[in-house]
C-alpha positions as MATLAB code, in Angstrom:
seq = 'XXXXXXXXXXXXXXXXXXXXXXXXXXXXXXXXXXXXXXXXXXXXXXXXXXXXXXXXXXXXXXXXXXXXXXXXXXXXXXXXXXXXXXXXXXXXXXXXXXXXXXXXXXXXXXXXXXXXXXXXXXXXXXXXXXXXXXXXXXXXXXXXXXXXXXXXXXXXXXXXXXXXXXXXXXXXXXXXXXXXXXXXXXXXXXXXXXXXXXXXXXXXXXXXXXXXXXXXXXXXXXXXXXXXXXXXXXXXXXXXXXXXXXXXXXXXXXXXXXXXXXXXXXXXXXXXXXXXXXXXXXXXXXXXXXXXXXXXXXXXXXXXXXXXXXXXXXXXXXXXXXXXXXXX';
ca = [
     116.177  -14.145   33.077;
     115.060  -14.643   36.987;
     118.339  -12.547   37.931;
     117.257   -9.953   35.410;
     113.616  -10.040   36.526;
     115.063   -9.742   40.407;
     117.180   -6.888   39.471;
     114.165   -4.967   37.756;
     112.260   -5.156   40.924;
     114.779   -4.124   43.154;
     115.219   -1.264   41.203;
     111.811   -0.207   41.208;
     111.613   -0.716   45.180;
     114.713    1.424   45.411;
     113.572    4.003   43.427;
     109.958    4.386   44.999;
     111.655    4.260   48.496;
     114.055    7.231   47.172;
     111.226    9.013   45.535;
     109.167    8.740   48.767;
     111.917   10.125   50.964;
     112.494   13.089   48.544;
     108.473   13.963   48.327;
     107.669   14.194   51.847;
     104.592   15.926   52.988;
     105.246   19.417   54.104;
     103.103   21.124   56.932;
     102.273   24.786   56.395;
     103.167   26.987   59.535;
     102.380   30.365   59.718;
     103.875   33.247   61.312;
     101.015   34.480   63.266;
     101.704   38.139   62.508;
      98.556   39.307   60.336;
      98.574   42.590   58.657;
      94.920   44.081   57.850;
      95.538   45.303   54.262;
      91.921   46.160   53.426;
      88.524   47.057   54.852;
      85.543   47.814   52.975;
      84.814   51.369   52.921;
      81.076   52.940   53.665;
      78.407   52.662   50.722;
      74.906   52.912   49.773;
      73.392   49.681   49.968;
      72.356   48.167   46.425;
      69.286   46.327   47.318;
      66.719   44.463   47.430;
      65.952   45.453   51.060;
      66.189   42.765   53.558;
      64.748   42.897   57.250;
      67.289   45.428   58.613;
      68.950   46.688   55.370;
      67.227   49.286   52.988;
      68.208   49.992   49.685;
      69.610   53.238   48.841;
      70.680   54.089   52.641;
      74.135   54.514   53.378;
      75.868   52.110   55.544;
      79.198   53.163   57.455;
      80.378   49.665   58.186;
      80.780   46.862   55.629;
      81.682   43.010   56.384;
      83.995   41.066   54.189;
      84.079   37.408   53.920;
      85.131   34.715   51.516;
      87.268   36.349   48.912;
      90.165   35.648   46.250;
      93.313   37.419   44.767;
      93.947   38.017   41.093;
      97.123   39.533   39.619;
      96.049   41.420   36.678;
      97.839   41.921   33.308;
      99.301   45.334   34.552;
     100.726   43.684   37.337;
      98.232   44.958   40.117;
      96.728   42.864   42.598;
      92.690   42.539   43.013;
      90.672   41.158   45.771;
      87.197   40.171   45.292;
      84.666   38.646   47.943;
      81.638   38.807   49.944;
      80.565   41.826   51.531;
      77.240   43.352   53.239;
      76.373   46.175   55.539;
      77.040   45.255   59.192;
      74.017   44.259   61.313;
      73.744   43.790   65.098;
      74.137   39.825   65.816;
      71.405   40.187   68.437;
      68.793   41.367   65.592;
      69.135   37.701   63.890;
      70.653   37.137   60.559;
      74.277   38.548   60.358;
      74.731   37.710   56.687;
      71.757   39.423   55.146;
      72.519   41.428   52.089;
      75.209   39.521   50.790;
      74.175   40.172   47.375;
      77.274   41.843   45.525;
      81.050   41.362   45.713;
      83.545   43.877   47.114;
      86.381   44.818   44.548;
      89.798   46.316   45.903;
      93.169   47.006   44.049;
      96.457   47.569   45.108;
      99.132   50.166   43.862;
     101.912   48.291   43.579;
     102.629   45.210   41.374;
     104.592   43.513   44.143;
     102.536   41.564   46.276;
     105.092   41.793   49.109;
     104.936   45.649   48.814;
     101.129   45.823   49.349;
     101.253   43.894   52.715;
     100.671   47.149   54.529;
      97.849   48.398   56.604;
      94.990   49.302   54.295;
      97.069   49.426   51.370;
      94.134   48.146   48.768;
      91.596   50.863   47.423;
      88.060   50.191   47.440;
      86.325   50.285   44.123;
      82.652   49.706   42.837;
      80.962   46.479   44.308;
      80.636   43.951   41.406;
      77.655   41.937   40.078;
      74.837   43.582   42.260;
      71.217   41.737   41.871;
      70.134   44.560   39.341;
      73.447   43.529   37.274;
      72.255   39.665   37.205;
      68.580   39.948   36.119;
      66.831   36.368   36.567;
      69.297   34.982   39.162;
      68.638   34.798   42.751;
      69.978   37.718   44.868;
      73.011   36.033   46.464;
      76.420   36.334   45.273;
      78.939   34.463   47.606;
      82.203   33.665   47.530;
      83.555   34.428   44.149;
      86.722   32.818   42.776;
      88.579   33.864   39.437;
      90.964   32.164   36.908;
      92.140   33.647   33.607;
      91.603   31.566   30.644;
      92.502   33.037   27.109;
      91.659   36.624   26.974;
      88.946   36.384   29.778;
      88.776   36.174   33.551;
      86.182   33.494   34.726;
      84.561   34.070   38.112;
      82.374   31.484   39.720;
      80.221   31.943   42.617;
      77.272   30.663   44.559;
      75.784   29.680   46.506;
      73.652   26.907   44.718;
      72.870   27.483   41.916;
      76.738   28.188   41.181;
      77.202   30.773   38.418;
      79.621   31.991   35.847;
      80.551   35.655   35.007;
      83.466   36.936   32.635;
      85.564   39.925   32.487;
      88.045   41.017   30.014;
      89.531   43.246   32.487;
      88.359   42.410   35.957;
      86.175   45.698   36.180;
      82.988   45.014   33.527;
      81.541   41.836   34.348;
      79.093   39.681   31.983;
      76.784   37.118   33.871;
      76.860   33.949   32.124;
      74.379   32.000   33.594;
      74.176   28.725   35.835;
      76.734   26.007   35.582;
      75.054   23.604   38.095;
      72.933   23.164   40.989;
      72.572   20.600   43.828;
      69.581   19.594   46.220;
      71.882   19.628   49.408;
      73.406   22.784   48.342;
      76.772   23.966   47.040;
      78.729   26.986   48.445;
      82.119   28.702   48.602;
      83.468   27.556   45.188;
      87.372   27.147   44.703;
      89.216   26.571   41.336;
      92.635   25.016   40.485;
      93.972   24.147   37.299;
      95.998   20.827   37.073;
      97.224   19.074   33.989;
      94.991   20.905   31.747;
      91.873   20.050   33.902;
      89.978   22.433   36.152;
      89.091   21.249   39.609;
      86.143   22.983   41.236;
      85.867   22.292   45.056;
      82.959   23.448   47.164;
      80.994   22.652   50.251;
      78.012   20.886   50.703;
      76.162   19.084   53.360;
      78.791   17.716   55.814;
      81.344   17.279   53.023;
      83.392   18.756   50.282;
      82.774   18.012   46.992;
      84.470   18.564   43.571;
      83.728   18.542   39.976;
      86.084   18.629   36.880;
      85.945   20.617   33.513;
      88.050   21.336   30.599;
      86.481   24.596   29.738;
      85.200   26.095   32.801;
      81.375   25.687   31.017;
      80.786   21.958   31.004;
      81.197   20.252   34.535;
      81.274   16.570   35.531;
      79.146   14.825   37.949;
      80.206   15.790   41.550;
      82.186   13.379   43.809;
      82.798   13.847   47.644;
      86.396   14.426   48.111;
      86.177   14.963   51.929;
      83.596   13.915   54.716;
      83.276   15.885   57.804;
      81.022   14.079   60.449;
      82.090   16.524   63.139;
      81.473   19.798   61.736;
      79.876   21.716   58.959;
      82.603   22.409   56.234;
      83.159   26.181   55.062;
      85.585   27.977   52.266;
      87.771   24.954   50.778;
      91.129   25.945   49.045;
      92.873   23.525   47.089;
      96.708   24.069   46.116;
      99.421   21.685   44.734;
     103.005   21.779   46.110;
     105.657   19.742   46.611;
     103.732   16.746   44.532;
     101.177   16.982   47.199;
      97.547   18.416   47.159;
      96.365   20.231   50.120;
      92.962   21.027   51.313;
      92.084   23.851   53.527;
      88.734   23.759   55.043;
      87.233   25.907   57.897;
      84.802   24.364   60.334;
      81.563   25.401   61.722;
      80.077   23.574   64.678;
      76.686   24.393   65.957;
      76.596   25.968   69.171;
      79.831   27.284   69.079;
      78.752   31.077   68.620;
      77.223   33.080   71.400;
      75.145   35.249   68.796;
      76.687   38.251   70.686;
      80.424   38.733   69.197;
      80.262   39.253   65.388;
      83.777   37.805   65.145;
      82.829   34.556   66.935;
      80.458   33.794   63.942;
      83.382   33.773   61.699;
      85.275   30.322   63.040;
      89.366   30.751   62.572;
      89.797   27.002   62.530;
      91.194   26.075   59.205;
      91.809   22.483   58.597;
      94.529   21.239   56.443;
      94.673   18.010   54.820;
      97.257   16.464   52.461;
      97.007   13.706   49.743;
      98.523   12.460   46.764;
      95.031   12.224   45.183;
      93.253   15.183   44.388;
      89.625   13.558   44.706;
      90.496   11.850   47.923;
      91.026   13.640   51.297;
      89.569   11.247   53.526;
      87.139   11.084   56.345;
      87.073   13.344   59.196;
      90.833   13.612   60.476;
      92.215   10.836   58.426;
      94.409   13.012   56.348;
      94.534   16.072   58.514;
      97.973   17.299   59.039;
      97.307   20.628   60.705;
      94.794   23.504   61.837;
      95.939   27.038   61.043;
      94.504   30.389   62.461;
      92.314   31.682   59.739;
      88.921   32.202   58.359;
      88.229   31.706   54.627;
      91.553   31.365   53.984;
      93.227   31.798   50.577;
      96.970   30.294   49.983;
      99.209   31.641   47.208;
     102.610   32.970   46.300;
     104.111   36.356   45.713;
     106.323   37.214   43.025;
     109.522   36.433   45.307;
     108.179   32.937   46.171;
     107.084   33.809   49.586;
     103.814   32.043   50.599;
     100.928   33.667   52.347;
      97.746   32.915   53.727;
      94.620   35.205   54.241;
      91.968   35.695   56.285;
      88.674   37.734   57.233;
      86.908   39.111   60.334;
      90.083   37.261   62.251;
      92.081   38.638   63.759;
      90.811   41.947   62.407;
      87.306   42.862   60.760;
      89.090   43.202   57.374;
      91.162   41.156   55.137;
      94.240   40.379   56.586;
      97.503   38.837   55.481;
     100.134   36.496   57.111;
     103.347   34.757   55.968;
     103.329   30.945   55.419;
     106.468   28.687   55.428;
     106.443   24.688   54.683;
     108.054   22.703   57.127;
     109.297   19.050   56.874;
     107.876   16.711   59.457;
     110.257   14.433   61.433;
];
């Protein structure tokens, strides 16, 4: 009996060692050869008025920010994200007027063929304040997943809200999902083993909630603490049996308040963990830093990985190739 127990223990140890060797943490590496695929076109501001922006006035230059990619039933790719007319950084708040999402669509169903300069066509803005009566004006960082016959969009900032659409064109607000006293912004969704995980930023941390139906959400849990910077634009993926969290960093005093691009930090910290609810504290589980602002990480139809970025290195939405490197 003792020999049998010893054999079993040794077998488990050998299996775990082989499993660990075959599931090494891979590190993402980008090509650093960005292509700007989308730039918002000029448009009339939908209001309400801000200090510098007036409802009904035409503005030639619009700025994108946190965004997401969605492949529709017809195979075409869509991009949704924050947008607002440009205002001079010297005048104060550069984020004023972030009250609706931009919407752009490709003309090709193969993502690889859409990675061309200014390929995506600008469409009508989505969910302006007048289309969301009773809500706060802000419409930030939309993220979309499909469940059943509907597309579900979550957006912020706090309160985090929900809208649904049958076709990505016509959206219906569905109300508040939750709010937090210390803020909740830049929501991201991932479906894993039948559970939806929503990751978002709060004060000096990244937090997470879970849901089975995208309607009822659990209490929040802190999954990453960032004492050294304020986190922005979290994005979680599952690859090679590992969870990866991508988070941008913002530090007070790093911006000269002159250059607009300087306000959109392009330090994207990457953390790896075998536990989706624990990415550690500060650099405990950090594996690399990439050059991107508000990145989304996804694959094309051929399996190629991509990373997106806004207002870096160009002023629109740009795409770079990504590969996964095995560490020594």
